[in-house]
N, C-alpha and C positions, 0 to 999 in steps of 0.2 A: 417255223418256232412255234413250238403247243403254245395254247392258250395259256396266260398265268389266272386262275382261281383263288379270290380268299373267301376260307369260309369261317365264317364269323357266328361261333354256337358256344352256348355255357358248359350243355351236356359231352362230358369227355367221348362219351361211347358212340352218341352219335356224332361228334366232331372226328374222331378217329376213323367212323365208318365211312362218311364221305372223303376225306381224305384218301383213303386207301384206293374205295373206287374211282374216283376222278384221275388219281394216279395213275391205274390199270387203265384207265381210256386214256390215256397219253395226256392228261393237262399236269401244269404245274400247280403246286397248290400250296398258298399260306395260307396259316389257321391263327385266329384268335379267338379267345375265350370271353374276352370283355369288349365292352365299347373303345373304352378308353385303348385299349392294346391293339382294335382294329384303325381308329384314326390314326394311331401313331407310323400303321403298318403300313397304312394309305400315302402317310408324308413321305417314306421313304422310298416306296414305290409304288408306281398306282397302277394295280392290277387290271385284266383284260374285262372283268367278270366281277361280281360279290354275291355271293350267296349269303343270306344275312335272318340269323335270329333274331325276334322282336323284344323278347322278353330276356335282355341283357342285366347283369351286375353293375352299377354305376352307372354310364350313359346306355340309356335303353337304344334299341334297332332303330326307331321312330328317329332317334337323333339324328345318329349314326348315317340315315339315309337322306336327310334332309342336308349333311354337311357335305355328303358325299353328291349328291345331286347340285349342290351350289357351284362346285369347281369343276363337276365331269358329268358326260352324259354315257357312261357305261354301262351295261346290262346290270341291273340289279334284282335278284329272285331274292322273296322272302320265302323264308320257311321258319312256321312255326305252329302253337298249337292254339290259335287264336281261332276260331272256324265263324266268327259272327259277321252278319253283311257289313255292320259300324265299322269292325275291325279289319276289314278287306276295303273299304271306300279309305279310310284313314292308312291303311299304310301305303295305298297305290296314292293319294294323295300327298303323299310326303316324297314319293321319286320313285317307288318299287315299278317295274315294267312287270312282274308278275308275283305272284300268290299263292303260294303252296300251305298245305295244313297238315301237321304231323298227325297222324303216322304217315309214311309218304311210301311210294313207290319207287325204287331207287332209279328203274329204266325210264319212269313217265318224268323224273326230275332232268336226266339226260336229254330226253328226248325236247324239254321245254329250256334246257339250256341251249339245244344247239338252234331252237326256231330265232332265241334272241341273239343267238350270235350272227344270226343269217339278217334277221331284221338290222342287226347293229350294221353289218357292213352296208348292206343297202344304203342303210340314211348316211354311210361316210362316205359312200359311192362317188365319187362325180358325175354331174348331172350327165355328161355328156363323154361317151367314150370316142378317142381317137386313134385312129391306125392310117398313117400316109394320108390317103384326101379322103379318108374314110371315116363317116361319125354317125355313132348313134348313139338315141337319149332314150333311157329307159324308161322315163316317165312319162313322155311322150309318142314312146314309142316310133318315131320317125329317124328315118335312115337315111343320109347324104352320100354321093359319090363327087366330093368336088361342090359344086351348085345344082346335082341334080339330085332332084328327092328321087328314091327306092320304094317302090310300095312293096309289100312284103306282106303274106299272108302270116297268120299265129306264130305258126311253127316254123315258120324261113327264120324270122325275127328271133326267135329262142334262140335256133340256133348260131344263127350271127351273134347274136349277144354271147351266144358260150363262146364263141370263137375270141369275141373282142374283148372279155374277160381275161382272156390267157393267150393273148400276142406272142409268136415266135414260139410256141410252148405245142409237142404235138400233142395232139387228144385221139387216143385210140379208140376202137369203135364201142369197146365197153364202154368206156367213159362218155362218149356221146349217147350209147342207148340209156346208161342209168338214170343222166340230167335231161334229157330230155324226152325219152319214152317211157323211162320205167321199166323196161325189158318186157313194153306190153308184144313188141314183135321178135319170133325168137331169133337165133344167132344167123341164121340162114336167111333172113330178108337181105333185101335191097333197101330198103327205104332211107338209109342214112345216103346212101350214092344218088337216090333218085333226089335229095333235097339237098344235095350239093351241088347237082348239075341246075336244080333251080335256081340257088342261090348265083352258082357264077354266072348263069344267064342274064340275069339283072344286073349282077355286080358289074359284068363285062360290055354290058351293051355300049354302044359306039365306040368302040376300041378300046377300052380302056382296060390296064394292064389284071393280069390275073392275082388275087391275094390271097385263095383260099388254094393252097398246094397239097398235093396229093405224098403223101409219104409210104410208099410202095410195101405190103404186108405188114403195116402198121396203123396207118389211119390218116389223119388231116393237120393241117397246120394252116396260121394264117401267119403269113409272111409275105415278105416281098421275093421274086423269082431270084 
């Protein structure tokens, strides 16, 4: 399901630009042209993120931000013509997660929005990921198989975390390259096979069952045999 974004902007041209661009990127968009309409929309349906202008008629953007932050920790991106340092500080203190000044580049806005979603997902993620008797703590970067702690290198940990966040899902080589190595290695490299072998050796020590399964011709999956 795509994320829903509430765009609160009194300038119709900018509001329509954001709506069209975000819909094209696959987001569901709700719009509001003033603070009162925005608060009413939030009461009816809490969005996944808010893009918020500060200079709104009636209830201004700062008050909308404060009220929203009092009931939710969803990402808030302030978009405004106010560009002084005190204005930025006031917006952030009101509860905004990020602050962009008009005029803005839409590609940068998208990048900042994606970063806010990533940060929010990390904050909402469970402290410990669990699969069968395998547990992984993203904060402390500790891994256990039952009561046995497993020492992993940074890349081994990142690869295992990717599997743990997508249990029972087949991850293709392309997906793994993109998330772990950012295509730093060519398509003919066997780096994935090497690191899967490293992980299996450590996870299966002492006769433990195999959890990282090979899906021939496709990739790998974290699942019970």
